[in-house]
N, C-alpha and C positions, 0 to 999 in steps of 0.2 A: 517589566512594566505591565500592570494588569488593569489599572483604572486611571481616571483623570487625576486622582489625588497624587499620583506619582509625578505628574508633570502639569502643574496648574497653568492653564491658558485661559485667556478671556474668550468669550464667544466669537469676537471679531477675528482673533488669531486663528481659532479653530476653523472658521469659515474660509479664511484665506488659505490655510493649509489644505483643507479639503478641495478647494477650487484648484489650487496648484497641482495637487497630486492627480486629480481627475483629468486635468488638461494634459499633464505630462504622460499619463498612462495612455491616453487616446492618441496623442500625436508624437510622442517620443523626442520632443525638442525642449531644451531649457525654456522655462516660462518666466517672462518678465512682468513687471508691475503694470505696464501699459496694456499688455495682452490680457491680464486678469481684469483690469478695469473695463476694458472695451468688450471682452468676449465672455464675460460671466455675469451672474446676477448679484455680484457683491455690492454694487451701488456705493463704491468707495473711490476716491480719487487716486491716481497713480502715486502721488506723494504719500498718502496715508498707507497705501498697500506696501510701498517701499519700506516705511518705518516698521510695519508689522513683519515683513519678510526679514528685516534685520534682526528682530527679536527671535523669530523662528530659527534663524541661522545661529544665533547665540545659544539657543537650546539644543543645537545639533540635529534639528529636524530636517533642514534643507541645506544645500551647499551650492557653490558656484563651480561648475566644471570648467577647468582651464581659465580662460580669460572672458568667458561668456558673461554677458550682462544678465542673463536669465539664471534661474535656480532650478535644481532638481531635488527630489526627495532623497534622504539618506535612509539606510535600513531602519534607523531609529524612528524616522518620520513615517515610514511604511507601517512599523509596528504600532505607533500611536494611532495612525489612521485605521488600522484593522481592529484594534482593541476598543477604541473610543468613538470613532466617527462613522464607521462603515455599517450599513445595514446589509445583512446577507441577502443578496438578490436571488431571484428565481430565474431559471433558464427559460428560454423562449419555447413556445409550443412545438415548433418543429423539432427542437432538441429533445423535448419530452417524448415525442413520438418515437425518436430513435432509441431512447431508453426502453420504452415499452416493448420494442421488438428485438432488443439486443440479444436476449438469451432464449428466444422462442425456438423450439425444435432442437435445442442442444442439450444432450444428456450427459455427455462425457465431461467429467470435472476438469480435465486439463484444457479441453476446448472452451469451457466456460471461463476459466481463468484467462486464457489467451484473448477471448472476446472482450473481457473487461478491460484489459490493457489496451487493446486496439481502439475500443470505444472512447476511452479517456483521451487518447492521442488525437482522434478524429474531431471530437467535440471542442477540445481546448486548443488544438493546433500546436501543442507542445509534446513532450514525451510522457507516455503513460507507463506506470509501473504497477506490478502486482507481486507481492511475496507469496509464494505457494505455501500451503499449510505446513507448519513445522511439526516434526515427529513428536515433539514434546506435547503438542496440543491435540494431535490426531488421536481419536479414540477407536479402539477395536469395536467392531460391530458384529461380525459374523465370519465363521470359517466353514469351509466345506471340503471334504476329501472324496475324490472320485477315483475308482480303480480304472487304470488304463490297460495294464497287463499284469502278469504274475508278480513282478517286482517294481512296478511303476505306478505312482499315484499322482493325480493332479490336485494340487492344493489351491483353493480359491479364497483369497482374503478380501473382505469388504470392510472399509472404515467408515466412520460417521460422516465424512465429507463426500462420500459417494465414490471414492477411488476403489477400483477393483484390480487386484494383482493376482495373476495366475502363474503358478510355477510347477513344473514337472519335477517330482522327487523320486529318487531311486531308493528303494527299501531293501533291507537285508533279508527280509522274509516276505512271504505272500500274505496279504490281509484279505479277509472276506469283505463283501459289501456291507454286511451288518456291523462288522468290527469298525469299519471306517465311519459309518453313520453314528455309532455309539461314541466313538472318539470325538467326533465333531460336536455332538450334543453335549458331551462332558466339557469340552473346551469352551463352547459358547456360554454354558451355564456358569462356568468358573470365572471367565474373564470378560463377560459382558460389561461394556461401558468403561473398562480400564483404558488408560492411554497406552499407545504402542510401546512407549518407553517402559512403563510399569510391567507390561506383558513380557517384554524382552528380558527385563531384570529377573522376574520371577521364574521364567523358563530356564535361564542360565543357572539359577540356584537348584532347580529340580534336575537339570542335566548332570550336575555334579553329585547329586544325591544317589543313594543306593536304590535302584529301581525295583529291587525285590520286595520292598515294603509297599509298593504302589499296586493298586488294582489294575486289571487289564486295560480298561478304557483310558485310564490316566497315563499308563505307560505308552500306549499307542499315540495318544494326543501329544504327549511331550516329545516323542521321537519325530512325529510328522511336523509339528509346528516349530520345533527347535531348529530343524534344518531350514525351514522357510524363513524364519526371522534372522538366522545367521547370515543368509545370503542377501538380505535386504540392505541397500546402501543408503546412507544419509543423503547423498547427493540427489537422489531421486525425489527427496521430500523437502529439501531446503534449498531454495533458489529464488531468483527474481526474474520475472518475465518483463521485458521492456519492449515497447512499441513506439514508433514515430520519432525515433532519435533524429532522423533526417529533417523533421519539421524545424529543428533548432537552427539548421543552416540558413533558413530564411528569416531568422530573427536578427534585426539590425544590431541589437545589443550584444550579439556574439560575433561581431565582425572581425575581432582579432584572431588570426589563424592559429596561433599557438594555444590560446585559451580554448578554442573549440576542439582542437586536437586533444588536449588534456581531458576535456569533458567527455569526448568520445572514448578515450582510453578507460575512463571511469565506468562508462556504460558497458565496455567490453569485459572488464574484470568483475564488476557487479558487487564486490565486497563492500565498498563504501555505501552503495545504494541499499544493500541488505541490512547493514548495521544501522543506517539511518531510519529505514522503515521499521526495524525492530524497536527503535526508541518510541514509536507510536503505538506499540502493542499494548502498553499499560495505560494508555489514556482513553478517555471516552470522547467520542466525537472527532472533529477535525483538528489536526495538529498542523501548525504553520511554522516553517523554518525560513527565515529571511536572511540571505547572505551568510555571514559568518556564524549566525545562530546555529547552523547545522554542525559546527565544530570542525568543518573540513574546508581548508583554504581553496581547494579546487572549486568549491561551490559558493565562493564569496560573491559572485555576480548572479547567483541563482536563488530562486525561491522554490521550496518543496512543500506541497500541500498533500497531507496524508491522513488516512482514517482507517481504523481497523475494521475488519468484517468478521461476522460470526456465523458459525454453522451449528444449528441446534442449540443456540444460546451460549456457545463456547467460542471465545475469541481465538481465531486460528491463523489469521494473516492480515496483511495491510495492503490497501490500494493507494496510489499516489500519482502526482503529476510533478514533473520538474520542468521549470521554465525560467525566464529572466525575472529579476525582481520587479520589472515593469510589466505587470500583467493585470488583467481584469479580475481582481481577487474575488469579487462577489460571485461571478459566474464560475470560476474554477473551484471555489469552495463548495458551491452547490453541486457541481458535477461530481466531485470526489465523494461528497456525502451521499448522494443518491446512488452512485455506483457501488459504494460499500454496502449499502442496504440491499440493493438488488442482487449483487453477487452472492451475499450470504444467503438470501432467499433461494436463489437458483441452485446453489450447492446443496442446501438443505433438502430441496425438492428432489434433486438427483439421487440423494442418499436413501430415499424412501420408495 
């Protein structure tokens, strides 16, 4: 459902739906016609509102939980509300100040990513998530080889997202300082701006080739970097950082013990969260999954708000929030959107 043509409603029905959802989000109790008539600006009688609510129920936008006389929004109702009725709000000034200071004084990329996850959980009072940059998207920036002893070399790998990896390599022969500098210069000139995946693949091909046809700088660079890239693990580069899971224990919507236990198991394994965040890698702006839209039954009572972040104009990961379907969508969407932009900027700055 992308626009009003998908579900034609009169303006009165839209006002009733918007009033009901706003009331339910703020208070968490099923909303009745008398409440809407008395406590909103609809200026409609309870009888008229009841008739409109009946139409909304037929469209599958609201439902009656158990035997309650009130109604609550369905995932379909939330989707219509978000797509057609909601104005994306702005966060308050205090929250904006928190954003401004969030990454000040932090240079380490892993710490920046962790801070983004923690900030989202603090501002939204739900769980914040950040997928760390995937090796597919990380680009090689620079390598340096430093002689430590006769047959020991320190390899320093810098990527475009600011990550720095140091590894001590054992060599079969002794290299001079000038040989190591020449090898690093050759490597940087050859592989500048390549993705790590592309570098690894090309190195593997060269490692299988006959080294006698290579000039000295290339042979040295291939040997040094080949060992470095062989030892690199995918687990270091592909994961999800989660903060504030315990916030969800205070959410009344997650009062069923078994459901919250399953949700926490999902946070522990992270695979579902990683797969879900990856779905947002190809989209521009904020992506919203309401209930079963995520494709996972364990998240049928949750909404996930996610947005990709970029480093040097390259999309490398996703930030997100997971909470109940009953949430202040305007505020959470703004929080995720701004965090994605600031995170990308902070990582880009740390890389230069």
